[in-house]
C-alpha positions in Angstrom: 81.3 79.1 94.0 80.1 81.4 91.2 77.3 83.8 92.2 76.8 82.1 95.6 73.6 83.1 97.3 73.2 83.2 101.1 70.5 80.5 101.0 72.5 78.1 98.9 74.3 74.9 100.1 77.7 76.0 98.8 77.4 79.2 100.7 76.6 77.5 103.9 79.2 74.8 103.4 81.8 77.6 103.2 80.4 79.2 106.5 80.5 75.7 108.2 84.0 75.0 107.1 85.3 78.3 108.3 83.6 78.1 111.7 85.0 74.7 112.2 88.5 75.8 111.3 88.2 78.7 113.7 87.3 76.2 116.4 90.4 74.2 115.5 92.6 77.3 115.8 91.0 78.3 119.1 91.8 74.9 120.4 95.5 75.3 119.7 95.7 78.6 121.8 97.6 78.9 125.0 95.7 80.7 127.9 97.7 83.9 127.4 96.7 84.0 123.7 93.0 84.1 124.6 93.7 87.5 126.4 95.7 88.9 123.5 94.3 92.0 121.6 92.7 91.0 118.3 92.7 93.0 115.1 89.1 93.9 115.9 89.6 97.3 117.9 88.9 96.9 121.6 88.3 93.1 121.4 90.5 90.5 122.9 90.7 87.1 121.2 88.3 85.7 123.6 85.8 88.5 122.8 86.0 87.6 119.1 85.4 83.9 120.0 82.4 85.1 122.1 80.9 86.9 119.2 81.4 83.9 116.8 79.8 81.6 119.4 76.9 83.9 119.7 76.0 84.9 116.2 74.2 81.7 115.1 71.9 81.7 118.1 71.5 85.4 119.0 68.0 86.9 118.9 66.7 90.4 118.4 65.7 90.4 122.1 69.3 89.7 123.1 70.3 92.8 121.3 67.4 94.9 122.7 68.2 93.9 126.3 71.6 95.5 126.1 70.7 98.5 123.9 70.3 101.0 126.7 73.6 100.1 128.3 75.2 100.4 124.8 73.6 103.8 124.3 71.6 102.2 121.4 74.7 102.1 119.2 74.9 99.0 117.0 78.7 98.9 117.4 78.5 99.1 121.1 75.7 96.5 121.4 78.0 94.1 119.4 80.8 94.9 121.8 78.8 94.4 125.0 77.6 91.1 123.8 81.0 89.9 122.5 82.6 90.8 125.8 79.9 89.2 127.8 80.0 85.9 125.9 83.8 86.1 125.6 84.1 85.8 129.4 83.0 82.2 129.2 85.4 79.3 129.5 87.3 78.8 126.3 86.3 75.2 126.1 82.6 76.3 126.2 83.2 78.8 123.4 84.9 76.3 121.2 82.1 73.8 121.8 79.4 76.4 120.9 81.2 77.3 117.7 81.4 73.7 116.8 77.8 72.9 117.7 76.4 75.8 115.7 78.7 75.5 112.7 75.7 74.3 110.6 73.3 76.9 111.9 71.8 79.0 109.1 70.1 81.7 111.1 70.8 84.7 113.3 68.8 87.6 114.8 66.1 89.0 112.6 67.6 92.4 112.7 70.9 91.0 111.3 71.6 89.4 107.9 72.7 85.9 107.1 74.4 87.3 104.0 77.0 88.5 106.4 77.8 85.1 107.9 80.6 84.2 105.6 82.6 87.4 105.6 82.0 87.6 109.4 83.6 84.3 110.0 86.5 84.9 107.5 87.4 88.3 108.9 87.2 87.4 112.5 89.3 84.3 111.8 91.9 86.7 110.7 91.4 89.0 113.7 92.3 86.1 115.9 95.1 84.6 113.8 97.2 87.5 112.6 98.0 89.2 115.9 99.1 85.8 117.2 101.4 85.2 114.1 99.3 82.1 113.2 98.1 81.0 109.8 94.5 80.9 108.8 94.4 80.5 105.0 91.1 80.9 103.3 90.1 79.6 99.8 90.2 82.4 97.3 86.7 81.7 96.2 85.4 82.1 99.7 87.1 85.5 100.1 85.8 86.5 96.7 82.2 86.0 97.8 82.9 87.9 101.0 84.3 90.8 99.0 81.2 90.9 96.8 79.0 91.1 99.9 81.1 93.8 101.7 81.4 96.0 98.7 77.7 95.9 98.1 76.4 96.3 101.6 77.4 99.9 102.5 77.1 100.4 106.3 79.1 99.7 108.5 82.2 99.5 106.4 81.2 101.9 103.6 84.0 100.4 101.6 82.9 101.8 98.2 82.8 105.3 99.5 85.9 105.0 101.7 88.0 103.6 98.8 86.6 105.7 96.1 89.2 106.8 93.5 91.1 103.5 93.7 91.0 100.4 91.4 91.0 97.2 93.4 91.9 93.9 91.8 92.3 90.4 93.3 95.3 88.5 92.0 93.8 85.1 92.9 90.2 85.5 91.7 88.2 87.5 89.2 87.1 90.2 91.6 87.8 93.8 90.5 86.1 97.1 91.2 86.7 100.8 91.0 88.7 103.2 88.8 91.9 105.0 89.6 95.4 104.1 91.0 95.6 100.2 91.3 95.7 98.3 94.6 96.0 94.6 93.9 96.7 91.6 96.0 95.1 88.4 97.4 91.3 88.4 97.8 91.8 87.8 101.6 94.0 90.9 101.9 91.5 93.0 100.0 88.7 91.8 102.2 90.6 92.8 105.3 91.1 96.3 103.6 87.4 96.6 102.8 86.5 95.9 106.5 88.9 98.4 107.9 91.9 96.3 108.8 95.3 97.7 108.1 97.3 94.6 108.8 97.1 93.6 105.2 98.7 96.7 103.6 102.2 95.1 103.2 100.6 92.3 101.1 99.1 94.7 98.6 100.8 96.3 95.6 100.2 99.0 93.1 100.2 102.8 92.7 97.3 103.1 95.1 99.0 101.5 98.1 101.0 104.6 99.0 97.8 106.6 99.0 96.3 104.0 101.5 99.3 104.1 103.7 99.4 107.9 103.7 95.7 108.1 104.7 96.2 105.7 107.6 99.4 107.5 108.8 97.5 110.8 109.0 94.7 109.4 111.1 
């Protein structure tokens, strides 16, 4: 998947495969697991599923309609919609994710270049707190890393991780300068998107700095 673009067939094949595997994972969950807290702060597993079911069909109007209630904060708009759709029956959410696995669109105010990393990261948001496995091909995580590093808001990964050298051990992705943080592409993707559950899978002189910064927050 070298230099994958968001309008390419390989890119959308990766998105489709990830969405379908998330549906498979959700289908295995017990009722109590749907209510479990995810890695996405403030979201239960069912809220993450609601978000994933909604993203391929959401419209700008859907977002505008809840903007006042969410105090016009993009993060709060996302949360309101995730919780609203997450309240649906699990079978309906799974069916929606499967039905729209091939969909290549989203709201005009959003960006389809985010579709792959969004699915990959939210798959981990569900799986890791439940001690379940959700492996991701390294080349898919690499493309997601490239997008998150380049995009700035909302993760601001380049600024937040300034002064560190980041290197994937299973792909050719490497950025930055300074004490090294190395590990699987998927672990680095979680780091870039603000998840700390990956820290024990990372190595290098820069990891202690990361752990210290999170311990003081």
